[in-house]
N, C-alpha and C positions, 0 to 999 in steps of 0.2 A: 649674040644668042643669050636668051634669058631663061632661067629656070623659074617656073611658077612656084611661088612660096608655098602654097597649099600642097602642090605635088611633091615638093622637097620634104615637107613635114611628113607626108604619107610615106614617102620612100624611106626616110630615116627611121620610121616606126615599123618598117617591114623587116623581114629576116635577111634581106639582101644588103650588100654594101659594095662600094667601089673602092679600089686601091690603085695606086700608081705602080709602075714597073718595079719599084723597090719594096712593094708590099705596105706602103704607108697609106693611112686613111686619106681620103681626098678632101681638100678644102674647096667646097663648091663655090666660094666667092673668088677663087683664084685658079680657075681652070686654065690650062695652057695647051696651045696647039702643038707644042714641042714634046708633050708627054702622051704616052699611050696608057689607057686605063683598062682595068679588068673588073668585070662584074662578078661578084662572088655570092654564094649561098653558104655562109659559114666558111669552111676551108675549101669547099668545092668551087671550081671555076665554072661559071655559067657561060660567059663570053669574054674573050681575050682580045687584045689589040684594038681597043675602041678609041675613036677620036673624041674630041670635045663635043662635036655635033652628035655623035652616037650617045654620049652620056646624057646630054640635054634632052634629046629626043626620047630616050628610054624613060627618063624620069617624068617628063611632061606627058608623054603618050600613055604610059602604064599607070601612073599614079595621080594624074591631074584630071582624069575623066570624072564627070559627075555621074552619080548613080541615080537612075530613076527607080523609085521604090513605090 
């Protein structure tokens, strides 16, 4: 699974972030199937217990779409 570079930049510039189960920031170049991830908005949990596929799909789907203006 690959995260689109533009989508990742857009995500990193958003108000959301991913952390691992220990609350550490996620290294997107080193995602692991052995770890569950949490999507946060500041300190508030948006979605918990996410797999690598969930993380990649969320970033690519939500932040990789092109806008027609």
